[in-house]
C-alpha positions in Angstrom: 0.0 0.0 0.0 1.4 3.4 -1.0 1.4 6.4 1.3 0.3 10.0 1.0 0.2 12.9 3.4 -2.1 15.9 3.7 -1.2 18.9 5.8 -4.0 21.3 6.7 -3.8 24.8 8.1 -6.8 27.1 8.6 -4.7 30.1 7.3 -4.0 28.4 4.0 -7.2 29.6 2.4 -8.1 29.6 -1.3 -11.3 31.5 -0.9 -14.9 31.4 0.1 -16.9 28.7 -1.7 -19.8 30.3 -3.5 -22.8 27.8 -3.2 -23.6 28.5 -6.9 -20.5 26.4 -7.8 -22.9 23.4 -7.3 -25.4 24.6 -9.9 -26.7 22.6 -12.8 -28.4 23.0 -16.2 -31.7 22.0 -17.9 -31.9 22.6 -21.6 -34.8 22.0 -24.0 -32.8 19.1 -25.4 -33.8 15.4 -25.6 -35.8 14.3 -22.5 -34.3 16.8 -20.0 -37.6 18.7 -19.7 -40.3 16.5 -21.3 -40.5 13.1 -19.4 -37.6 14.4 -17.3 -38.9 17.0 -15.0 -42.3 17.4 -16.7 -44.7 14.5 -17.6 -48.4 15.1 -17.1 -50.1 11.8 -16.6 -47.1 10.2 -14.8 -48.1 8.4 -11.6 -46.1 11.0 -9.5 -47.0 14.1 -11.5 -48.4 17.1 -9.5 -51.2 19.4 -10.7 -48.7 21.2 -13.0 -47.4 18.0 -14.5 -44.0 18.0 -12.7 -42.7 14.5 -11.8 -42.3 14.3 -8.0 -39.9 11.3 -8.1 -37.5 13.4 -10.2 -38.0 16.4 -8.0 -37.2 14.4 -4.9 -33.8 13.4 -6.3 -33.1 17.0 -7.4 -33.8 18.3 -3.9 -31.5 15.8 -2.3 -28.7 17.3 -4.3 -29.2 20.8 -2.9 -28.8 22.5 -6.3 -28.6 26.2 -5.7 -29.3 27.3 -9.3 -30.2 25.8 -12.7 -29.3 27.3 -16.0 -32.2 27.5 -18.5 -33.4 27.2 -21.3 -30.0 26.5 -23.1 -27.5 25.7 -24.3 -27.6 25.6 -28.0 -31.4 25.7 -27.8 -31.4 29.3 -26.6 -29.8 30.6 -29.8 -33.0 30.1 -31.8 -35.5 30.5 -29.0 -38.4 33.0 -28.9 -39.1 33.4 -25.2 -42.6 34.7 -26.1 -43.5 31.3 -27.4 -43.5 30.0 -23.8 -45.9 32.4 -22.1 -49.7 32.7 -22.1 -52.2 29.9 -22.6 -50.3 26.6 -23.2 -53.1 25.5 -25.6 -52.3 28.5 -27.9 -48.5 28.1 -27.9 -46.8 27.4 -31.2 -45.0 24.1 -32.0 -41.6 24.9 -33.5 -38.9 23.0 -35.4 -36.0 23.2 -33.1 -32.8 23.7 -35.1 -30.1 23.1 -32.5 -31.1 19.5 -31.9 -33.4 18.8 -34.9 -36.4 18.2 -32.7 -39.9 19.6 -32.3 -40.5 22.0 -29.4 -44.0 22.0 -28.0 -43.4 25.0 -25.7 -45.6 23.5 -23.0 -42.9 24.3 -20.5 -42.1 27.9 -20.8 -40.9 30.7 -18.5 -43.7 30.6 -15.9 -43.7 26.8 -15.7 -39.9 26.7 -15.2 -39.9 29.4 -12.6 -42.6 27.4 -10.8 -40.6 24.2 -11.0 -37.5 26.0 -9.7 -39.4 27.1 -6.6 -40.5 23.6 -5.9 -36.9 22.4 -6.3 -35.6 25.0 -3.9 -33.4 26.5 -6.6 -32.8 29.7 -8.5 -33.0 30.3 -12.2 -29.9 31.3 -14.2 -31.5 32.7 -17.3 -30.0 32.7 -20.8 -30.9 35.2 -23.5 -30.9 34.5 -27.2 -28.0 36.4 -28.9 -28.0 34.1 -31.9 -31.1 35.0 -33.9 -32.1 37.9 -31.6 -30.4 40.8 -29.8 -30.5 43.6 -27.3 -34.1 44.5 -27.8 -35.5 41.1 -27.0 -33.0 40.7 -24.1 -34.2 44.0 -22.6 -37.9 43.0 -22.9 -37.2 39.7 -21.2 -35.6 41.3 -18.2 -38.5 43.7 -17.9 -41.0 40.8 -18.1 -39.1 38.9 -15.4 -37.9 41.5 -13.0 -39.8 44.8 -13.1 -42.8 45.8 -11.0 -43.7 48.8 -13.2 -46.8 49.7 -15.1 -45.1 49.0 -18.4 -46.0 46.7 -21.3 -44.0 43.6 -20.5 -44.4 43.8 -16.7 -48.1 44.2 -17.3 -48.0 41.2 -19.6 -46.4 39.1 -16.9 -49.2 40.0 -14.5 -51.8 39.3 -17.2 -50.3 35.8 -17.6 -50.7 35.1 -13.9 -47.6 36.3 -12.1 -48.4 39.4 -10.0 -44.9 39.6 -8.5 -41.6 39.7 -10.5 -39.6 36.6 -10.8 -36.5 38.3 -9.5 -34.0 36.5 -11.7 -30.5 37.8 -10.9 -28.0 35.8 -13.0 -28.1 36.0 -16.8 -26.1 34.5 -19.6 -25.5 36.6 -22.7 -26.0 33.9 -25.2 -24.3 30.5 -25.5 -21.1 29.2 -27.1 -21.2 32.0 -29.7 -17.7 31.1 -30.8 -18.9 27.7 -32.2 -19.7 27.2 -35.9 -22.4 24.8 -34.8 -24.3 27.6 -33.0 -27.4 29.2 -34.5 -26.3 32.8 -35.2 -22.6 32.0 -34.8 -20.5 35.2 -34.5 -17.0 36.3 -34.7 -15.4 37.6 -31.5 -15.9 41.2 -32.6 -19.5 40.6 -33.6 -20.4 38.9 -30.4 -18.6 41.4 -28.2 -20.6 44.3 -29.6 -24.0 42.6 -29.3 -23.2 41.2 -25.8 -22.1 44.7 -24.6 -25.1 46.4 -26.0 -27.5 43.8 -24.7 -25.9 43.7 -21.3 -26.0 47.5 -21.1 -29.7 47.6 -21.8 -30.4 44.7 -19.4 -28.6 46.4 -16.5 -30.3 49.7 -17.3 -33.6 47.9 -16.8 -32.4 46.1 -13.7 -29.1 47.3 -12.2 -29.1 44.5 -9.6 -28.5 41.6 -12.1 -25.2 39.9 -12.9 -24.1 39.0 -16.4 -22.1 36.1 -17.9 -20.4 36.6 -21.2 -19.6 33.7 -23.5 -16.0 32.5 -23.3 -14.5 29.8 -25.5 -16.6 26.7 -25.8 -13.6 24.6 -24.8 -9.9 24.9 -24.5 -9.2 23.4 -27.9 -11.2 26.1 -29.9 -8.9 27.7 -32.5 -9.9 31.1 -31.3 -9.2 30.4 -27.6 -7.5 33.4 -25.9 -8.1 35.8 -28.8 -11.9 35.3 -28.2 -11.7 36.1 -24.5 -9.4 39.1 -25.1 -11.8 40.6 -27.7 -14.9 40.1 -25.5 -13.2 41.5 -22.4 -11.9 44.5 -24.3 -15.5 45.4 -25.3 -17.5 44.1 -22.4 -15.3 44.5 -19.3 -17.3 47.2 -17.6 -20.7 45.5 -18.4 -20.2 41.9 -17.4 -19.4 40.1 -14.2 -18.3 36.6 -15.4 -16.8 34.8 -18.3 -18.2 31.4 -19.1 -16.2 28.2 -19.5 -17.4 24.9 -21.0 -15.5 21.5 -21.0 -16.4 17.9 -21.4 -14.2 14.8 -21.3 -14.3 11.4 -22.9 -12.6 8.1 -22.5 -13.4 6.8 -26.0 -9.9 5.4 -26.2 -10.3 3.3 -23.1 -7.2 4.7 -21.5 -8.3 4.9 -17.8 -5.1 6.5 -16.4 -5.2 9.2 -19.1 -8.9 9.7 -18.5 -8.6 10.1 -14.7 -5.9 12.7 -15.3 -8.1 15.0 -17.4 -8.9 17.2 -14.4 -5.3 18.5 -14.8 -6.5 19.8 -18.2 -9.4 21.4 -16.6 -7.1 23.1 -14.1 -4.9 24.4 -16.9 -8.0 25.8 -18.6 -9.2 27.7 -15.5 -5.7 29.1 -14.9 -5.5 30.3 -18.5 -8.9 32.1 -18.5 -8.1 33.7 -15.1 -4.8 35.0 -16.5 -6.6 36.5 -19.5 -9.2 38.2 -17.3 -6.4 39.6 -15.1 -4.5 40.9 -18.1 -7.6 42.7 -19.3 -8.0 44.2 -15.8 -4.4 45.4 -15.8 -4.7 47.0 -19.3 -7.8 48.8 -18.2 -6.4 49.9 -14.8 -9.7 48.6 -13.4 -10.5 47.8 -9.8 -13.2 45.4 -11.0 -12.3 41.7 -11.1 -14.0 39.4 -13.6 -14.6 35.9 -12.3 -15.5 32.5 -13.9 -18.8 30.9 -14.6 -17.9 27.3 -15.5 -21.5 26.7 -16.6 -21.0 23.5 -18.6 -18.8 20.6 -17.4 -19.1 16.8 -17.3 -18.1 13.6 -18.9 -19.8 13.1 -22.3 -19.2 10.5 -25.0 -21.2 7.3 -24.4 -24.2 8.5 -26.5 -22.4 10.0 -29.4 -23.0 7.2 -31.9 -26.7 7.0 -31.3 -27.1 10.7 -31.4 -25.3 11.2 -34.7 -27.6 8.7 -36.3 -30.6 10.7 -35.1 -29.3 14.0 -36.3 -28.6 12.5 -39.7 -32.2 11.2 -40.0 -33.9 14.6 -39.5 -37.1 13.1 -38.2 -38.0 16.0 -35.8 -39.3 14.0 -33.0 -40.6 15.6 -29.8 -38.4 15.0 -26.8 -36.3 12.2 -28.5 -33.7 10.3 -26.3 -30.6 12.3 -26.9 -27.3 12.6 -25.0 -28.4 9.8 -22.6 -25.1 8.8 -21.3 -25.3 5.9 -18.8 -22.4 6.7 -16.6 -19.9 4.2 -15.3 -18.1 4.1 -11.9 -15.0 5.3 -13.8 -16.9 8.4 -14.9 -17.9 9.1 -11.3 -14.2 9.2 -10.3 -13.4 11.9 -12.9 -16.5 13.9 -12.0 -15.2 13.8 -8.4 -11.8 15.1 -9.5 -13.5 17.8 -11.6 -15.4 19.0 -8.5 -12.2 19.0 -6.6 -10.6 21.2 -9.3 -13.5 23.7 -9.2 -13.0 23.9 -5.4 -9.3 24.4 -5.9 -10.2 27.6 -7.7 -13.0 28.8 -5.4 -11.4 32.2 -5.3 -12.3 32.8 -9.0 -14.8 30.1 -10.0 -18.0 31.5 -8.5 -20.6 29.8 -10.6 -20.5 26.3 -12.1 -23.2 24.1 -13.7 -23.0 20.3 -14.1 -24.4 19.7 -17.5 -27.1 18.6 -17.3 -29.5 17.6 -14.5 -32.0 15.0 -15.8 -31.6 12.4 -18.6 -29.3 14.5 -20.8 -25.7 13.7 -19.7 -27.1 13.8 -16.2 -26.9 12.5 -12.7 -30.6 11.6 -12.7 -32.3 9.3 -15.2 -36.0 8.7 -15.8 -38.2 6.3 -17.8 -41.4 7.8 -19.4 -44.2 6.5 -17.3 -41.8 4.7 -15.0 -39.1 5.2 -12.4 -36.3 7.7 -11.7 -32.9 6.6 -10.5 -29.4 8.0 -10.0 -26.5 7.6 -12.4 -23.1 7.0 -10.8 -22.1 10.6 -11.0 -25.0 11.6 -8.8 -23.0 10.7 -5.6 -19.8 12.8 -5.8 -22.0 15.7 -7.0 -24.3 15.3 -4.0 -21.5 14.9 -1.5 -19.7 18.1 -2.7 -23.0 20.1 -2.7 -23.9 18.9 0.8 -20.5 19.0 2.5 -18.5 21.4 0.4 -19.9 24.7 1.8 -17.6 27.1 3.6 -14.0 28.2 2.9 -11.8 26.2 0.6 -8.4 25.4 2.1 -5.1 24.8 0.2 -3.8 21.5 1.6 -0.1 20.6 1.3 -0.2 17.2 -0.4 2.6 14.6 -0.6 1.6 11.9 -3.0 3.1 9.3 -5.3 2.6 10.0 -9.0 2.1 8.2 -12.3 2.8 9.2 -15.9 0.4 9.3 -18.8 0.8 10.1 -22.5 0.1 13.8 -21.8 1.3 14.3 -18.2 4.6 13.2 -16.7 3.6 13.4 -13.0 -0.1 12.9 -12.1 -0.7 12.7 -8.3 -2.3 9.5 -7.2 -4.1 11.6 -4.6 -6.4 14.4 -5.8 -7.7 16.3 -2.8 -9.0 19.5 -1.4 -10.4 20.5 2.0 -13.3 22.7 3.1 -13.5 24.6 6.4 -17.2 24.2 7.1 -19.4 26.9 8.8 -19.8 24.8 11.9 -16.0 24.7 12.4 -15.5 21.2 11.0 -13.5 20.2 8.0 -14.5 18.1 5.0 -11.8 16.5 2.8 -12.7 15.3 -0.7 -10.2 12.8 -2.1 -9.8 10.6 -5.2 -7.3 7.8 -5.2 -6.5 7.5 -8.9 -4.5 4.3 -8.5 -6.1 1.4 -10.3 -4.5 -1.3 -8.2 -3.2 -0.1 -4.8 -4.9 1.4 -1.8 -3.5 4.6 -0.4 -2.7 5.2 3.2 -3.5 8.9 3.8 -1.9 10.5 6.8 -3.8 13.5 8.0 -1.6 16.2 9.6 -4.1 18.3 11.6 -1.6 20.5 13.5 -3.8 23.5 13.0 -6.9 21.6 14.1 -5.9 19.9 17.4 -9.6 19.4 18.5 -10.8 17.8 15.2 -11.1 14.1 14.7 -12.4 12.0 11.8 -16.1 11.4 12.4 -17.3 10.0 9.0 -15.7 8.4 6.0 -18.0 8.1 2.9 -16.7 5.9 0.2 -17.7 5.4 -3.4 -16.0 2.3 -4.8 -16.6 -0.6 -7.2 -14.4 -3.4 -8.4 -15.7 -2.9 -11.9 -14.7 0.4 -13.5 -17.5 0.0 -16.0 -20.2 -0.7 -13.4 -23.5 1.3 -13.9 -26.8 1.9 -12.2 -30.1 1.0 -13.9 -33.7 1.3 -13.0 -33.7 -2.4 -12.2 -30.5 -2.2 -10.2 -30.2 1.4 -8.9 -27.9 0.6 -6.0 -25.1 -1.1 -7.9 -22.8 1.9 -7.4 -23.7 3.8 -4.3 -21.7 5.2 -1.4 -21.1 3.4 1.9 -20.0 4.6 5.3 -16.6 3.1 6.4 -15.9 2.3 10.0 -13.6 4.8 11.8 -11.7 5.0 15.0 -12.1 8.5 16.4 -8.4 9.0 17.1 -7.0 7.7 13.9 -4.8 10.0 11.8 -4.4 7.6 8.9 -7.3 6.9 6.5 -7.2 4.0 4.0 -8.4 5.1 0.6 -9.2 2.1 -1.6 -7.7 1.8 -5.1 -9.9 3.8 -7.6 -12.2 5.5 -5.1 -14.0 8.7 -4.3 -13.8 9.6 -0.6 -15.4 12.2 1.7 -13.7 12.5 5.1 -15.5 14.6 7.6 -13.7 16.0 10.6 -15.6 17.3 13.7 
């Protein structure tokens, strides 16, 4: 058994963890909305048609905000299609995912669902086919209590009080040629600045997220951020980041090291933001909204066949990755990476929440269950609140094709509001357990009180409706005075000190 050491000090602080780092995402894509969260006639559906079995699993996660309605979907979306009498709403061909959108779930319905889920809405505006005028109107409709046209229209449609949506995305992935209304950096920067300016004139209390690069490998990465920040710096509050990872090659060590790539991406975008701040001699700091992140590759073959067929189904099964235990380990490391940058990553959204590359799966008319990635996401959301600490880590390493020295131990610690400490740790070693020595010199009164473990002998193990508990966390026995914790090979661990 190999050995690792983790030294904690309460003064080695990264920053306060913004709870919004545990956000998620629901796009009008596949079955995320229809038969995901909304299915009138389902045995658990409430009076509004929302599935209560799904809602229960969402609430267990403690999700603080959910980004909506897209994603690629938003770049062709007319928000007015989703208000008023549902029986009169238009059905539209949806160009992002070659599906048919019924518009039965629109703005009012989603806000109602968010309240039931104890979460906030992170709203995206269409800057693909639309622009500042429509964005301004939407903020008025959602947030104003004036006697003006769109505020009056909201009241006419049944919402007397404003929705009070405070976080807004200025479009989605506008650097991508796949995007409806794709723009150059200069084109996007101008429309984002003007839209954001009008939106904040309508409601000065809102925060705005500008589109950064869709992933680190985009050919315009860096130049895109520079151009957008040069134009929009004084208008926006966050730059978005998106990144997905795949193990299509079957190289597990390389796959489990991908969080290092995520770390490099964050550092790069932070450096670009700080360079823009220096050029502008500004006191304002731009932070990061990592509002799409996950593992995504299992469903690619099925989905491409659907796109090629152009059959325009309503709520077709798209991006329905069935996640393995291996995927859960990388998701754990990605959560750790976000927390390691808690000083600058203030918003993050696991993409997505239900059915579409999601921690929660449903069957139309049937049950709801948890994908393997549900568990590290839930643990981080429940126990990762407080101040992120920078542990000093001594760990054995391994080499991959891309990285010379990947730590076997991937870890971060959180000083919780109650004075306790939570340690999140992934043992990346496929074969050997890791003996983790905890040096708690700065916390003499703390002892390990709980060790939650997610482990499976089969890296390809999955959960299904028939076998939902195949990959689930267990509580490991602890001695209250022990300073060494055994981390099984290939495992996600939550060590709570109190």
